C-alpha positions as CSV (number, residue, x, y, z in Angstrom):
1,M,-18.6,-53.3,-29.6
2,N,-20.9,-50.5,-28.5
3,Y,-24.1,-50.3,-26.5
4,H,-27.1,-48.3,-27.7
5,V,-29.3,-47.5,-24.8
6,E,-32.9,-46.0,-24.7
7,R,-35.1,-44.9,-21.8
8,S,-36.5,-48.0,-20.1
9,S,-38.7,-49.4,-17.3
10,L,-37.7,-52.7,-15.8
11,G,-39.5,-55.7,-14.2
12,G,-39.2,-59.4,-13.6
13,A,-36.2,-61.4,-12.5
14,I,-32.6,-61.5,-13.6
15,S,-30.0,-64.2,-12.9
16,V,-26.7,-62.7,-11.7
17,T,-23.4,-63.9,-13.2
18,P,-21.1,-66.0,-11.0
19,S,-18.6,-64.2,-8.7
20,K,-15.3,-63.2,-10.3
21,S,-13.5,-63.0,-7.0
22,H,-14.5,-66.4,-5.8
23,T,-13.8,-67.9,-9.3
24,M,-10.3,-66.6,-9.3
25,R,-9.5,-67.7,-5.8
26,A,-11.0,-71.1,-6.3
27,I,-8.9,-71.8,-9.5
28,L,-5.7,-70.5,-7.9
29,L,-6.1,-72.5,-4.7
30,A,-7.3,-75.7,-6.4
31,S,-4.2,-75.4,-8.7
32,M,-1.9,-75.4,-5.6
33,L,-3.5,-78.5,-4.0
34,P,-2.3,-82.0,-4.8
35,G,-5.6,-83.6,-5.8
36,A,-8.4,-83.1,-8.4
37,S,-10.9,-80.4,-7.5
38,L,-14.3,-79.7,-9.0
39,I,-15.3,-76.0,-9.5
40,R,-19.0,-75.6,-10.5
41,R,-20.3,-72.5,-12.3
42,P,-17.0,-70.6,-12.6
43,L,-17.4,-67.2,-14.2
44,P,-16.8,-67.5,-18.0
45,S,-14.5,-64.5,-18.4
46,P,-11.2,-63.4,-20.0
47,D,-9.9,-63.1,-16.4
48,T,-10.9,-66.7,-15.7
49,E,-9.0,-67.8,-18.9
50,A,-6.0,-65.8,-17.8
51,M,-6.0,-67.4,-14.4
52,L,-6.3,-70.9,-15.9
53,A,-3.5,-70.3,-18.3
54,A,-1.2,-68.9,-15.6
55,C,-1.9,-71.8,-13.3
56,A,-1.4,-74.3,-16.1
57,A,2.0,-72.6,-16.7
58,L,2.8,-73.3,-13.0
59,G,2.0,-77.0,-13.4
60,A,-1.8,-77.4,-12.8
61,R,-4.0,-79.3,-15.3
62,F,-7.7,-78.7,-16.1
63,E,-10.5,-79.9,-18.2
64,R,-14.0,-78.5,-18.8
65,R,-17.1,-80.6,-18.0
66,G,-20.2,-78.6,-19.1
67,D,-20.3,-75.5,-16.9
68,A,-17.7,-77.0,-14.4
69,L,-14.0,-77.2,-14.2
70,V,-12.0,-80.2,-13.0
71,L,-8.6,-79.0,-11.8
72,T,-5.7,-81.3,-11.0
73,G,-3.4,-79.2,-8.8
74,A,0.4,-79.1,-9.0
75,G,0.8,-79.7,-5.3
76,E,4.5,-80.1,-4.6
77,R,5.2,-80.5,-8.3
78,L,4.9,-76.8,-8.9
79,A,6.5,-76.1,-12.3
80,V,8.8,-73.3,-13.4
81,P,7.0,-71.5,-16.3
82,S,8.6,-72.2,-19.7
83,Q,7.8,-68.8,-21.0
84,V,6.6,-65.3,-19.8
85,I,3.1,-65.5,-18.3
86,D,0.8,-62.8,-19.8
87,V,-2.2,-62.2,-17.6
88,G,-4.0,-59.9,-20.0
89,N,-6.1,-57.5,-18.0
90,S,-6.3,-59.5,-14.8
91,G,-4.8,-57.9,-11.7
92,Q,-5.8,-60.9,-9.6
93,A,-4.0,-63.4,-11.9
94,L,-0.9,-61.1,-11.8
95,R,-0.7,-60.6,-8.1
96,F,-1.9,-64.1,-7.0
97,C,0.2,-66.2,-9.4
98,A,3.3,-64.0,-9.0
99,A,3.1,-64.7,-5.2
100,M,2.8,-68.4,-5.8
101,A,5.7,-68.5,-8.2
102,A,7.9,-67.2,-5.4
103,R,7.8,-70.8,-4.1
104,L,10.0,-71.8,-7.1
105,P,13.8,-71.8,-7.0
106,L,14.1,-70.4,-10.6
107,Y,12.9,-67.3,-12.5
108,S,9.3,-66.6,-13.5
109,V,8.3,-63.5,-15.5
110,F,4.8,-61.9,-15.5
111,T,3.4,-59.2,-17.7
112,G,0.0,-58.0,-18.9
113,D,-1.8,-55.5,-21.1
114,E,-1.2,-51.8,-21.2
115,S,-3.5,-51.2,-18.2
116,I,-1.7,-53.8,-16.1
117,R,1.7,-52.4,-17.0
118,S,0.8,-48.8,-16.4
119,L,-1.9,-48.7,-13.7
120,R,-1.6,-51.7,-11.4
121,P,1.0,-51.2,-8.6
122,M,3.1,-54.3,-7.9
123,Q,5.7,-52.8,-5.5
124,P,3.8,-53.7,-2.3
125,L,3.8,-57.4,-3.3
126,L,7.4,-57.3,-4.5
127,D,8.4,-55.8,-1.1
128,A,6.6,-58.5,0.8
129,L,8.1,-61.3,-1.2
130,T,11.6,-59.8,-0.8
131,C,11.1,-59.9,3.0
132,L,10.6,-63.7,2.7
133,G,13.8,-64.2,0.7
134,A,12.6,-63.9,-2.9
135,L,14.2,-61.9,-5.7
136,A,11.1,-59.9,-6.7
137,V,11.7,-56.9,-9.0
138,S,10.0,-54.7,-11.6
139,S,11.9,-55.2,-14.9
140,R,11.5,-51.4,-15.7
141,N,12.1,-50.4,-12.1
142,N,8.8,-48.6,-11.8
143,G,7.0,-50.9,-9.4
144,R,4.8,-52.3,-12.1
145,A,4.7,-55.3,-14.5
146,P,6.6,-56.8,-16.1
147,V,7.9,-58.4,-12.9
148,I,10.6,-61.0,-12.3
149,I,10.2,-63.5,-9.4
150,R,12.7,-66.0,-8.1
151,G,12.4,-67.9,-4.8
152,P,12.1,-70.0,-2.9
153,V,10.5,-68.0,-0.1
154,R,10.6,-69.2,3.4
155,C,8.2,-68.6,6.4
156,G,9.1,-65.5,8.3
157,R,7.9,-61.9,8.7
158,A,6.9,-59.6,5.9
159,R,5.6,-56.1,5.7
160,L,3.6,-54.5,2.9
161,E,1.4,-51.5,2.0
162,G,-2.2,-52.5,2.1
163,R,-4.3,-49.8,0.5
164,D,-4.9,-52.3,-2.4
165,S,-6.2,-55.5,-1.0
166,Q,-4.9,-57.8,-3.8
167,P,-1.3,-57.9,-2.6
168,V,-2.4,-58.7,0.9
169,S,-4.7,-61.5,-0.3
170,A,-1.8,-62.8,-2.5
171,M,0.5,-63.0,0.5
172,L,-2.1,-64.7,2.7
173,M,-2.8,-67.4,0.1
174,L,1.0,-67.9,-0.4
175,A,1.4,-68.3,3.4
176,A,-1.2,-71.0,3.3
177,F,1.1,-73.2,1.3
178,L,4.3,-72.5,3.2
179,P,5.3,-75.1,5.9
180,G,5.4,-73.1,9.1
181,T,4.2,-69.8,10.4
182,T,4.3,-66.5,8.4
183,V,3.5,-63.1,9.9
184,L,2.3,-60.3,7.7
185,E,2.4,-56.7,8.8
186,V,0.1,-54.4,6.7
187,D,0.4,-50.6,6.6
188,N,-2.7,-48.6,5.7
189,P,-5.1,-51.5,5.2
190,G,-7.9,-50.9,2.8
191,E,-10.6,-52.8,0.8
192,L,-11.0,-54.8,4.0
193,P,-14.0,-57.0,3.0
194,W,-11.9,-58.5,0.2
195,V,-9.2,-59.5,2.6
196,D,-11.9,-61.0,4.8
197,L,-13.1,-63.0,1.8
198,T,-9.6,-64.4,1.4
199,L,-9.5,-65.4,5.0
200,R,-12.7,-67.4,4.6
201,W,-10.8,-69.3,1.8
202,L,-8.0,-70.0,4.3
203,D,-10.7,-71.5,6.5
204,R,-11.9,-73.7,3.7
205,L,-8.3,-74.9,3.2
206,G,-8.1,-75.8,6.9
207,V,-5.3,-73.3,7.5
208,S,-4.8,-71.9,10.9
209,H,-4.7,-68.1,11.0
210,S,-5.3,-65.2,13.4
211,S,-5.3,-61.4,13.0
212,Q,-5.1,-58.2,15.0
213,G,-7.5,-55.9,13.2
214,H,-6.4,-55.8,9.6
215,S,-2.9,-54.8,10.3
216,L,-1.2,-58.0,11.5
217,Y,-1.9,-61.6,10.3
218,T,-0.4,-64.8,11.5
219,V,-0.8,-67.8,9.1
220,S,0.3,-71.4,9.8
221,G,0.5,-73.6,6.7
222,P,0.4,-75.7,4.8
223,A,-3.2,-76.4,3.7
224,R,-4.7,-79.5,5.2
225,I,-7.0,-80.6,2.3
226,A,-6.1,-82.3,-0.9
227,N,-9.0,-81.1,-3.1
228,M,-12.3,-79.2,-3.1
229,D,-15.8,-79.3,-4.5
230,Y,-17.0,-75.8,-4.8
231,T,-20.0,-74.0,-6.4
232,V,-19.4,-70.4,-7.3
233,P,-22.2,-68.1,-6.0
234,G,-23.6,-65.0,-7.7
235,D,-21.4,-61.9,-7.9
236,W,-22.5,-59.0,-5.7
237,S,-20.2,-56.7,-7.6
238,S,-22.1,-57.4,-10.8
239,A,-25.5,-57.4,-9.0
240,A,-25.0,-53.7,-8.3
241,F,-25.7,-52.8,-11.9
242,P,-29.2,-54.2,-12.3
243,L,-30.0,-53.0,-8.8
244,A,-29.0,-49.5,-9.7
245,A,-30.9,-49.7,-13.0
246,A,-34.1,-50.5,-11.0
247,L,-33.4,-47.7,-8.5
248,I,-33.0,-44.9,-11.1
249,T,-36.0,-46.1,-13.1
250,N,-38.0,-46.7,-9.9
251,S,-38.8,-50.2,-11.0
252,A,-39.3,-53.5,-9.0
253,L,-36.7,-56.1,-9.9
254,T,-35.7,-59.5,-8.4
255,L,-32.1,-60.8,-8.6
256,E,-31.6,-64.6,-8.5
257,N,-28.7,-66.8,-7.5
258,M,-27.8,-64.4,-4.6
259,D,-26.4,-65.6,-1.3
260,I,-27.0,-62.9,1.3
261,H,-24.7,-64.7,3.7
262,D,-21.7,-64.9,1.3
263,S,-18.4,-63.3,2.3
264,Q,-18.2,-61.0,-0.8
265,G,-17.6,-57.4,0.3
266,D,-19.7,-55.6,-2.3
267,K,-23.0,-56.8,-0.8
268,A,-22.4,-53.8,1.6
269,V,-23.5,-51.6,-1.3
270,L,-27.1,-52.4,-0.2
271,D,-26.4,-50.7,3.2
272,L,-25.2,-47.5,1.3
273,W,-28.2,-47.4,-0.9
274,E,-30.5,-48.0,2.1
275,R,-29.0,-44.9,3.7
276,M,-30.0,-43.1,0.5
277,G,-33.6,-44.4,0.8
278,A,-33.6,-47.6,-1.3
279,R,-35.7,-50.6,-0.1
280,F,-34.7,-54.3,-0.6
281,T,-36.1,-57.6,0.5
282,A,-33.9,-60.7,0.7
283,D,-35.1,-64.3,0.7
284,P,-32.1,-66.4,1.8
285,T,-33.9,-69.7,1.2
286,A,-34.7,-68.9,-2.4
287,G,-31.5,-67.0,-3.0
288,T,-33.2,-63.9,-4.2
289,L,-33.0,-60.2,-3.6
290,T,-35.8,-57.8,-4.6
291,V,-35.4,-54.1,-5.0
292,H,-38.7,-52.1,-4.6
293,P,-39.9,-48.8,-6.0
294,H,-39.1,-45.9,-3.6
295,P,-40.3,-42.4,-2.9
296,G,-36.9,-41.0,-3.9
297,L,-33.2,-41.3,-3.1
298,R,-31.5,-38.8,-0.9
299,G,-27.9,-37.6,-0.9
300,A,-25.4,-38.9,1.7
301,V,-21.8,-39.0,2.6
302,L,-20.6,-42.5,1.8
303,D,-17.2,-44.2,2.5
304,V,-17.0,-46.4,-0.5
305,N,-13.6,-48.1,0.3
306,P,-15.3,-51.3,1.5
307,V,-17.2,-51.5,-1.8
308,I,-14.6,-49.9,-4.0
309,D,-15.7,-51.6,-7.3
310,A,-19.1,-50.0,-6.8
311,L,-17.7,-46.4,-7.2
312,P,-18.9,-45.9,-10.8
313,I,-22.4,-47.2,-10.2
314,L,-22.8,-45.3,-7.0
315,A,-21.8,-42.1,-8.8
316,V,-24.6,-42.8,-11.3
317,T,-27.3,-43.3,-8.6
318,A,-26.0,-40.2,-6.8
319,C,-27.1,-38.1,-9.8
320,F,-30.7,-39.0,-9.0
321,A,-30.6,-38.2,-5.3
322,R,-32.3,-35.2,-3.6
323,G,-29.3,-33.3,-2.3
324,P,-25.5,-33.8,-2.9
325,T,-23.7,-37.1,-2.4
326,V,-20.1,-37.3,-1.4
327,L,-18.2,-40.5,-2.2
328,T,-15.0,-40.8,-0.1
329,G,-12.2,-43.3,0.6
330,A,-11.8,-44.1,-3.1
331,A,-8.2,-43.1,-3.8
332,I,-7.3,-46.7,-4.7
333,A,-9.9,-46.6,-7.5
334,R,-7.4,-44.6,-9.5
335,S,-5.4,-47.8,-9.9
336,K,-8.0,-50.2,-11.3
337,E,-8.7,-51.0,-14.9
338,S,-8.9,-47.3,-15.4
339,D,-8.6,-44.2,-13.1
340,R,-12.2,-44.8,-12.1
341,I,-12.6,-41.5,-10.3
342,S,-11.5,-39.5,-13.4
343,A,-13.2,-41.9,-15.8
344,I,-16.7,-41.8,-14.4
345,A,-16.6,-38.1,-13.6
346,G,-15.5,-37.3,-17.1
347,E,-18.1,-39.5,-18.9
348,L,-21.0,-38.6,-16.7
349,A,-20.2,-34.9,-17.2
350,K,-20.8,-35.5,-20.9
351,M,-24.4,-36.6,-19.9
352,G,-24.9,-33.4,-17.9
353,A,-24.0,-34.6,-14.5
354,D,-23.0,-32.0,-11.9
355,I,-20.0,-33.9,-10.7
356,E,-16.8,-32.8,-9.1
357,E,-13.6,-35.0,-9.0
358,R,-11.8,-35.1,-5.7
359,E,-8.5,-36.7,-4.7
360,D,-10.2,-39.6,-2.9
361,G,-13.6,-39.6,-4.5
362,L,-16.4,-37.5,-6.0
363,L,-19.0,-34.9,-5.1
364,V,-22.2,-35.5,-7.1
365,R,-25.0,-33.0,-7.0
366,P,-28.6,-33.8,-8.3
367,S,-28.5,-33.9,-12.1
368,L,-30.9,-34.2,-15.0
369,L,-29.0,-36.5,-17.2
370,R,-29.3,-36.4,-21.0
371,G,-28.4,-38.9,-23.7
372,A,-24.8,-38.7,-25.1
373,V,-22.0,-40.5,-26.7
374,V,-19.7,-41.7,-23.9
375,H,-16.7,-44.1,-23.7
376,S,-16.0,-47.1,-21.4
377,R,-12.4,-46.1,-20.9
378,R,-12.0,-49.9,-21.5
379,D,-13.2,-50.5,-17.9
380,H,-16.0,-53.0,-17.5
381,R,-17.5,-51.3,-14.5
382,V,-17.5,-47.9,-16.1
383,A,-19.1,-49.3,-19.2
384,M,-22.0,-50.9,-17.3
385,A,-22.5,-47.9,-15.1
386,L,-22.8,-45.6,-18.2
387,A,-25.3,-48.1,-19.8
388,V,-27.4,-48.0,-16.6
389,A,-27.3,-44.2,-16.6
390,G,-28.6,-44.2,-20.2
391,L,-31.7,-46.2,-19.1
392,S,-32.9,-43.0,-17.4
393,C,-32.5,-40.6,-20.2
394,G,-32.2,-42.6,-23.5
395,R,-30.3,-42.1,-26.7
396,T,-27.0,-43.0,-25.2
397,V,-24.2,-44.7,-27.0
398,V,-21.5,-46.4,-24.8
399,E,-18.4,-47.0,-26.9
400,D,-15.9,-49.8,-26.6
401,T,-17.9,-52.2,-24.4
402,A,-16.2,-55.5,-25.2
403,C,-14.5,-55.1,-21.7
404,V,-17.8,-56.0,-20.0
405,A,-17.1,-59.7,-20.7
406,K,-14.5,-59.4,-17.9
407,S,-17.1,-59.6,-15.2
408,F,-20.6,-59.8,-16.7
409,P,-20.7,-61.7,-20.0
410,G,-24.1,-61.4,-21.5
411,F,-24.8,-58.2,-19.6
412,A,-26.8,-56.6,-22.4
413,A,-28.9,-59.7,-23.1
414,A,-29.6,-60.2,-19.4
415,M,-30.7,-56.6,-19.0
416,R,-33.0,-56.9,-22.1
417,G,-34.6,-59.9,-20.4
418,V,-36.0,-57.5,-17.7
419,G,-37.1,-54.8,-20.1
420,A,-33.9,-52.7,-20.6
421,A,-33.5,-51.2,-24.1
422,V,-29.9,-52.1,-24.6
423,R,-28.8,-53.0,-28.1
424,E,-25.3,-54.1,-29.1
425,S,-23.5,-53.2,-32.3
426,G,-20.1,-54.1,-33.7
427,S,-18.9,-50.5,-34.1
């Protein structure tokens, strides 16, 4: 699948896809509870399917009711998987389900696609599970999947590297189902808003917890609820792409299904763009966010670690700023679906961007982009960022875009609905 993009002007309203981060946590946690939970508007995504399959392998049952899921959790009947669990391209399914499998007294094996096996570090999670008494090893002894897990873990004290937030979140959610108190020490904590989002889920479970900054957590389980009824809000990570499209085409655009008070970390991208001169208006009652035409963006020095998934699209908007923009704090972006620092720098350079790769980020100077043939690097956020860039200059082909279904199914159609000239082709 390829995108063919032409210069465009946008207007109207676009409904943002449901949150991937909330969908994945809701499925995992409902699968661990003893009762039947209702999850409304989960993200329809390959990652969602991977999480459902992994949780089913651990003993949960689910059925679809329209755009909702009814999940009957495994509770104390957590099952030993009968075969290797393949999470596809989902880092959350890998980390979160591997942690939960450590409650079992027999072996579980997790693997994934080439990106999962080569780019996604597992050693921090394996180290933390080992601290609590599990056997947790990389089968190839390289700190990555495939991984072998055997418990059962017990409450206690664990320590782990925290630059990637997913192992930290995995351990916090595991601790929520252990009877007693677990203490987590986190070195080099990063991607902090995503850990905060996980803590809000512990609140929803009725789990007592406390923290000292983001370096020490105390969690007292087990969860106090039997089931949940939850509606997934719009995804702030996905919202960044239509917002950026409006910014670089100097268009007015309204996003629907947005909760400005939600705990998702990537809504902080609004603050970064406002520092660059963007203007937004939120209507919490209507659940809308409007981006307005502006006199011009300006360069800035931006710490993107709290909004790490927005790195590719921030790099695109930085091309249109008056003055250089420095994106820092992004080293962990090299271990996502692609090495996002290298990927977005290399592909934007094909479009004429004056962009310089740094160890922990990017230096982007004002650039007059031109249409080009670019590649997604099989990374959904890189693919959408490049499509947005093409709206400013036209005649752009983004190759290998099937990966976009991971977080924003129907992205091209949604963008066409607000005036974007984005056409899809099979090759």
